[in-house]
VOGU-3710 file (C-alpha; in Angstrom, 3 decimals, decimal comma):
1> xxxxxxxxxx> -5,323/-44,475/-86,674  -6,708/-46,678/-89,346  -10,406/-46,158/-90,124  -12,829/-48,811/-88,917  -15,581/-49,889/-91,288  -18,237/-52,552/-90,668  -20,249/-54,063/-93,539  -23,819/-54,244/-92,267  -26,647/-56,082/-94,089  -29,169/-53,415/-93,020
11> xxxxxxxxxx> -27,372/-50,093/-93,442  -24,493/-50,965/-95,777  -21,193/-49,554/-94,556  -20,975/-48,345/-90,938  -17,932/-46,145/-90,712  -15,972/-44,873/-87,739  -13,480/-42,456/-89,171  -12,377/-38,820/-88,726  -13,725/-37,445/-85,504  -15,602/-40,700/-84,812
21> xxxxxxxxxx> -12,586/-42,992/-85,215  -11,695/-42,939/-81,488  -15,199/-44,263/-80,609  -14,249/-47,495/-82,348  -11,953/-48,341/-79,450  -15,055/-48,920/-77,315  -16,005/-51,804/-79,585  -12,856/-53,672/-78,634  -13,668/-53,735/-74,891  -14,924/-56,974/-73,354
31> xxxxxxxxxx> -18,088/-55,287/-72,279  -19,024/-54,582/-75,899  -17,723/-57,850/-77,314  -19,995/-59,663/-74,834  -22,965/-58,330/-76,736  -21,993/-60,705/-79,600  -23,126/-63,527/-77,293  -26,552/-62,029/-76,524  -29,214/-62,558/-79,272  -31,124/-59,442/-80,175
41> xxxxxxxxxx> -34,473/-61,160/-80,376  -34,445/-63,509/-77,370  -36,144/-66,781/-78,289  -37,545/-65,655/-81,624  -35,037/-67,870/-83,447  -37,084/-70,867/-82,298  -39,742/-69,677/-84,742  -37,733/-67,574/-87,216  -34,500/-69,507/-87,847  -32,710/-66,464/-89,275
51> xxxxxxxxxx> -33,280/-64,367/-86,179  -29,965/-65,204/-84,589  -28,318/-61,766/-84,862  -26,700/-60,215/-81,841  -27,066/-57,072/-79,800  -23,575/-56,072/-81,008  -24,803/-55,629/-84,584  -27,795/-53,712/-83,308  -25,541/-51,446/-81,255  -23,525/-50,596/-84,428
61> xxxxxxxxxx> -26,776/-49,920/-86,260  -28,044/-47,565/-83,539  -24,710/-45,727/-83,605  -24,916/-45,382/-87,416  -28,353/-43,786/-87,166  -27,148/-41,532/-84,414  -24,388/-40,304/-86,737  -27,009/-39,367/-89,371  -29,281/-37,695/-86,832  -26,421/-35,720/-85,307
71> xxxxxxxxxx> -25,426/-34,380/-88,682  -29,100/-33,646/-89,622  -29,638/-31,588/-86,392  -26,259/-29,934/-86,509  -25,487/-30,901/-82,879  -22,489/-29,395/-81,179  -19,382/-31,654/-81,195  -19,782/-32,405/-77,510  -23,467/-33,274/-77,628  -22,926/-35,215/-80,870
81> xxxxxxxxxx> -20,253/-37,324/-79,131  -22,473/-38,019/-76,179  -25,462/-39,077/-78,344  -23,299/-41,398/-80,516  -21,553/-42,994/-77,600  -24,834/-43,458/-75,714  -26,367/-45,077/-78,820  -23,439/-47,417/-79,195  -23,546/-48,438/-75,511  -27,266/-48,376/-74,880
91> xxxxxxxxxx> -27,526/-52,158/-74,635  -24,307/-52,899/-72,782  -26,171/-53,646/-69,602  -28,491/-56,328/-71,065  -28,556/-59,701/-69,348  -28,763/-63,121/-71,001  -31,750/-63,543/-73,336  -32,488/-59,809/-72,938  -35,719/-58,780/-71,301  -36,778/-62,300/-70,127
101> xxxxxxxxxx> -33,817/-62,250/-67,718  -35,097/-59,042/-66,027  -38,355/-60,810/-65,155  -36,536/-63,079/-62,747  -33,514/-61,048/-61,654  -35,055/-57,620/-61,233  -33,929/-54,734/-59,115  -31,596/-53,342/-61,781  -32,824/-52,982/-65,381  -30,368/-52,969/-68,264
111> xxxxxxxxxx> -30,059/-49,164/-68,185  -28,942/-49,192/-64,539  -26,556/-52,075/-65,287  -25,314/-50,044/-68,222  -24,538/-47,051/-65,991  -22,708/-49,341/-63,564  -20,663/-51,003/-66,290  -19,694/-47,642/-67,853  -18,440/-46,306/-64,515  -17,235/-49,501/-62,766
121> xxxxxxxxxx> -15,739/-51,664/-65,492  -12,112/-50,589/-65,566  -11,517/-51,330/-69,278  -14,628/-49,598/-70,589  -14,396/-46,674/-68,143  -10,762/-46,031/-69,192  -11,713/-46,121/-72,878  -14,520/-43,626/-72,200  -12,202/-41,362/-70,207  -9,782/-41,421/-73,149
131> xxxxxxxxxx> -12,569/-40,088/-75,397  -13,509/-37,308/-72,994  -12,724/-36,785/-69,319  -15,827/-37,426/-67,207  -17,615/-39,290/-70,025  -18,561/-42,332/-67,836  -20,442/-40,071/-65,427  -22,016/-38,228/-68,361  -23,394/-41,536/-69,702  -24,711/-42,292/-66,212
141> xxxxxxxxxx> -26,736/-39,071/-66,409  -27,833/-40,056/-69,944  -29,323/-43,305/-68,669  -30,558/-41,749/-65,458  -32,615/-39,165/-67,311  -30,587/-36,191/-65,906  -28,713/-35,201/-69,075  -29,077/-31,778/-70,591  -30,094/-30,770/-73,253  -33,032/-33,032/-72,657
151> xxxxxxxxxx> -33,886/-33,536/-76,284  -30,560/-35,255/-76,825  -31,591/-38,098/-74,552  -34,817/-38,549/-76,536  -32,679/-39,373/-79,577  -31,548/-42,520/-77,689  -34,677/-43,275/-75,678  -38,112/-42,057/-76,711  -41,031/-42,964/-78,955  -38,885/-42,368/-82,015
161> xxxxxxxxxx> -35,261/-43,038/-81,102  -32,231/-44,497/-82,802  -32,670/-47,802/-80,870  -36,158/-48,457/-82,251  -35,328/-47,079/-85,669  -32,567/-49,716/-86,014  -34,099/-52,742/-84,359  -37,276/-52,616/-86,469  -35,390/-52,743/-89,754  -32,805/-55,194/-88,378
171> xxxxxxxxxx> -35,297/-57,617/-86,789  -37,455/-57,540/-89,895  -34,458/-58,283/-92,075  -33,192/-61,260/-89,999  -36,600/-62,717/-89,188  -37,670/-62,525/-92,847  -40,895/-60,752/-91,880  -41,966/-58,167/-94,385  -43,716/-55,908/-91,841  -40,841/-53,704/-90,843
181> xxxxxxxxxx> -40,344/-51,528/-93,907  -40,403/-47,792/-93,447  -38,691/-44,684/-94,847  -35,796/-44,145/-92,440  -34,174/-41,429/-94,473  -37,293/-39,324/-94,614  -37,991/-39,661/-90,825  -34,380/-38,364/-90,202  -35,108/-35,556/-92,701  -38,278/-34,578/-90,791
191> xxxxxxxxxx> -36,787/-34,537/-87,266  -36,028/-31,070/-85,856  -35,242/-29,373/-82,623  -37,713/-26,486/-82,045  -39,372/-24,495/-79,291  -42,429/-26,324/-77,892  -42,952/-23,525/-75,374  -41,560/-20,120/-74,760  -38,577/-21,413/-72,751  -38,178/-24,983/-73,872
201> xxxxxxxxxx> -36,634/-26,641/-76,861  -37,512/-30,244/-77,714  -37,426/-32,896/-80,364  -40,176/-32,494/-82,952  -41,277/-33,878/-86,267  -42,772/-31,739/-88,973  -46,150/-33,215/-89,794  -46,423/-31,959/-93,365  -42,882/-33,153/-94,085  -42,572/-36,448/-92,261
211> xxxxxxxxxx> -45,822/-37,660/-90,699  -46,521/-40,257/-93,458  -43,093/-41,731/-92,844  -43,765/-41,748/-89,058  -47,100/-43,421/-89,544  -45,407/-46,021/-91,685  -42,928/-46,607/-88,845  -45,717/-46,921/-86,292  -47,565/-49,467/-88,392  -44,336/-51,463/-88,846
221> xxxxxxxxxx> -43,782/-51,431/-85,109  -47,397/-52,556/-84,417  -47,156/-55,416/-86,865  -43,737/-56,596/-85,691  -44,984/-56,759/-82,102  -48,154/-58,635/-83,054  -46,691/-61,028/-85,553  -43,008/-61,521/-84,544  -42,053/-60,276/-81,018  -45,194/-61,620/-79,498
231> xxxxxxxxxx> -45,725/-64,645/-81,675  -47,443/-67,322/-79,632  -44,587/-69,803/-79,801  -41,965/-67,126/-79,000  -43,993/-66,121/-75,967  -44,385/-69,713/-74,847  -40,612/-70,259/-75,010  -39,958/-67,014/-73,117  -42,355/-68,008/-70,371  -40,781/-71,500/-70,106
241> xxxxxxxxxx> -37,354/-69,816/-69,740  -38,684/-67,435/-67,066  -40,155/-70,341/-65,134  -36,982/-72,367/-65,442  -35,001/-69,480/-63,929  -37,647/-68,837/-61,310  -37,328/-72,463/-60,195  -33,538/-72,092/-60,159  -33,862/-68,888/-58,065  -36,231/-70,640/-55,719
251> xxxxxxxxxx> -33,700/-73,432/-55,152  -30,891/-70,899/-54,793  -32,691/-69,048/-52,022  -32,789/-72,401/-50,153  -29,134/-73,003/-50,883  -30,078/-75,995/-53,034  -29,343/-74,809/-56,581  -27,453/-77,054/-58,992  -24,031/-76,002/-60,281  -23,633/-74,131/-63,489
261> xxxxxxxxxx> -24,897/-70,600/-62,858  -23,284/-69,533/-59,572  -23,512/-65,752/-60,292  -27,242/-65,959/-60,867  -27,541/-67,949/-57,683  -25,936/-65,052/-55,761  -28,265/-62,625/-57,495  -31,283/-64,721/-56,489  -30,217/-64,596/-52,850  -29,912/-60,814/-52,991
271> xxxxxxxxxx> -26,129/-60,727/-52,750  -24,206/-57,844/-54,358  -22,817/-58,764/-57,738  -19,993/-56,714/-59,192  -19,837/-55,820/-62,892  -16,954/-58,180/-63,603  -19,178/-61,154/-62,581  -22,259/-59,696/-64,305  -20,318/-59,437/-67,577  -19,716/-63,202/-67,411
281> xxxxxxxxxx> -23,408/-63,724/-67,950  -24,600/-64,084/-71,526  -26,676/-66,423/-73,651  -23,841/-68,972/-74,048  -23,149/-69,266/-70,318  -26,848/-69,628/-69,558  -27,438/-72,080/-72,379  -24,514/-74,175/-71,054  -26,231/-74,269/-67,687  -29,543/-75,297/-69,219
291> xxxxxxxxxx> -27,843/-78,131/-71,071  -26,229/-79,247/-67,792  -29,474/-79,069/-65,835  -31,329/-81,003/-68,589  -28,694/-83,771/-68,550  -27,504/-83,091/-72,075  -23,980/-82,577/-70,709  -23,056/-84,330/-67,478  -25,233/-85,062/-64,483  -28,714/-83,541/-64,691
301> xxxxxxxxxx> -30,242/-81,312/-62,010  -31,521/-83,278/-59,009  -34,647/-81,156/-58,804  -37,289/-82,720/-61,096  -39,004/-79,501/-62,025  -35,858/-77,680/-62,998  -34,597/-80,776/-64,819  -37,898/-81,179/-66,701  -38,307/-77,508/-67,725  -34,667/-77,283/-68,862
311> xxxxxxxxxx> -34,991/-80,451/-70,836  -38,175/-79,337/-72,616  -36,523/-75,967/-73,484  -33,280/-77,249/-74,889  -35,093/-79,888/-77,002  -37,752/-77,426/-78,201  -40,580/-79,347/-76,606  -42,507/-76,145/-76,025  -45,713/-75,421/-74,275  -48,942/-74,976/-76,259
321> xxxxxxxxxx> -51,136/-71,907/-76,444  -54,831/-71,116/-76,699  -55,758/-67,727/-78,146  -58,329/-65,960/-75,996  -58,432/-62,779/-78,125  -59,035/-59,864/-75,850  -61,702/-61,461/-73,742  -60,452/-60,736/-70,209  -63,666/-61,955/-68,526  -63,350/-65,308/-70,218
331> xxxxxxxxxx> -59,670/-65,500/-69,299  -60,436/-64,767/-65,644  -63,007/-67,556/-65,604  -60,771/-69,985/-67,449  -57,535/-69,650/-65,503  -58,681/-71,175/-62,180  -60,214/-74,141/-64,100  -56,971/-74,656/-66,060  -54,905/-74,440/-62,917  -57,098/-77,124/-61,339
341> xxxxxxxxxx> -56,385/-79,409/-64,337  -52,703/-78,700/-63,911  -52,793/-79,464/-60,164  -54,216/-82,942/-60,951  -51,255/-83,605/-63,219  -48,377/-81,790/-61,560  -49,540/-81,324/-57,968  -48,035/-78,410/-56,020  -45,828/-77,486/-58,967  -48,772/-76,716/-61,238
351> xxxxxxxxxx> -47,870/-73,050/-61,542  -44,839/-74,008/-63,546  -46,997/-75,618/-66,207  -49,903/-73,287/-66,894  -49,941/-69,538/-67,386  -52,164/-66,730/-68,501  -50,083/-64,508/-70,868  -50,998/-60,993/-71,747  -48,789/-59,476/-74,456  -49,154/-55,779/-75,086
361> xxxxxxxxxx> -48,159/-55,308/-78,655  -47,156/-51,649/-78,686  -46,656/-49,564/-75,604  -47,141/-46,168/-77,222  -48,235/-44,347/-74,043  -45,100/-42,361/-73,469  -44,062/-40,657/-70,334  -43,298/-36,947/-70,435  -39,607/-37,479/-70,909  -40,184/-39,788/-73,914
371> xxxxxxxxxx> -42,930/-37,843/-75,614  -42,483/-36,742/-79,215  -43,967/-33,477/-80,436  -45,515/-32,896/-83,843  -45,655/-29,438/-85,358  -47,509/-27,931/-88,276  -50,484/-30,251/-87,938  -53,407/-29,108/-90,164  -55,976/-29,643/-87,373  -54,121/-29,322/-84,101
381> xxxxxxxxxx> -51,162/-27,172/-84,950  -48,712/-28,399/-82,252  -49,637/-31,703/-80,682  -47,988/-34,734/-79,106  -47,557/-38,018/-80,960  -49,530/-39,831/-78,259  -52,545/-37,620/-79,028  -52,387/-38,430/-82,730  -52,063/-42,115/-81,957  -55,447/-42,021/-80,276
391> xxxxxxxxxx> -56,942/-41,225/-83,696  -54,803/-43,686/-85,699  -56,158/-47,177/-86,437  -53,025/-49,280/-86,362  -54,719/-52,356/-87,760  -53,680/-54,703/-84,921  -55,083/-55,388/-81,466  -53,232/-53,667/-78,687  -52,922/-56,872/-76,643  -53,377/-60,637/-76,972
401> xxxxxxxxxx> -54,423/-62,898/-74,138  -53,357/-66,554/-74,295  -53,489/-69,552/-72,083  -50,124/-71,307/-72,130  -49,864/-74,858/-70,847  -47,794/-78,067/-70,981  -48,784/-80,370/-73,894  -50,038/-82,979/-71,444  -52,833/-80,636/-70,408  -54,111/-79,748/-73,865
411> xxxxxxxxxx> -56,840/-82,399/-74,221  -58,411/-81,472/-70,836  -57,943/-77,712/-71,237  -59,329/-77,397/-74,765  -63,023/-78,066/-73,786  -62,670/-75,529/-71,028  -61,428/-72,943/-73,497  -64,186/-73,702/-75,974  -66,769/-73,420/-73,257  -65,348/-70,116/-72,015
421> xxxxxxxx> -65,210/-68,497/-75,436  -68,128/-70,202/-77,129  -67,960/-73,576/-78,889  -65,397/-73,782/-81,693  -63,404/-70,644/-80,750  -60,607/-72,338/-78,817  -57,670/-73,084/-80,988  -54,089/-74,218/-80,592
//
């Protein structure tokens, strides 16, 4: 078979050749090609025009890093195959516009959908079986946290995994933000598998060898969340999208939804959706529905709220935000007052036009199965990364509280914000 080589702007050449060449056949399945139609960064392109890259490119990047890590750790051929395939397919279950979709159509997160797609989609399942008999079920264990050796799963999902290692560099590159630089090569050099107890091996990083690179990575992640992923305008657009779909789901449950997104209507009503239908959902199909509801193409939605929200979103007439810092008490006082203003303008539909947004910039508190161990620390000896993070000033607040509202409400809401925070502190 002819080698497959992808030219990537982040990693250079990504190669699938030799023992890895059969893995390239997975890229040709519809399930993987669908990822070309899902943006990696959701609505960030509304603020950062270059951030239009896809989850397909990110999947290749995660695979590339998994190749490097597998070689570094000297994994067995079987475990190496499982890690690389899991890295390549880790996003195959994502819905349109990524995580925002899951806020409305919950029940199955993207990892559960990924497990279903790997085992139920005939084309992908057959391609996986051709790589190794039983591989679809093995991946299901990978995403279901039942795979052994346990450390192998951490390479794909943990505090320091191939997913995060790629998306920070990739998102920083495409957004143009300069916050995401870190020494990837040295982090890979510092990763080891070692005994963390008498009877347990796990993924560790050597403090003396690689902790400075890990700290650089953690700072990069903190800044990217604070300045890019949770940019106030990005968050406003995401919330508008969520509220638009919530309105659609509300209509669907009353059998009154407009045409254009029939599969999502079934999901809203709690009907079973098979993987073939789910794979027809992506950014393009949902954007087409938004255009239709807004009246950009054809007859607009009859429901005034859905029509209005869709129209604002597709024309980038986004809601405004007031930064409340981390003053939760002020936010709790302010929200009922802002909602009262919204009720005067929008009546019973006020909740679609005002929102209190709390964005946690970096969720570093890891569960036991995601924890990273640090060895050879000069003070603690062996310690978890979460423990070290408690002593590490990351230079950014852990969360931002913002009031998000329709532009029509700004003039009435601003004095309330200034009064809640102290005169002059409310800003748009």
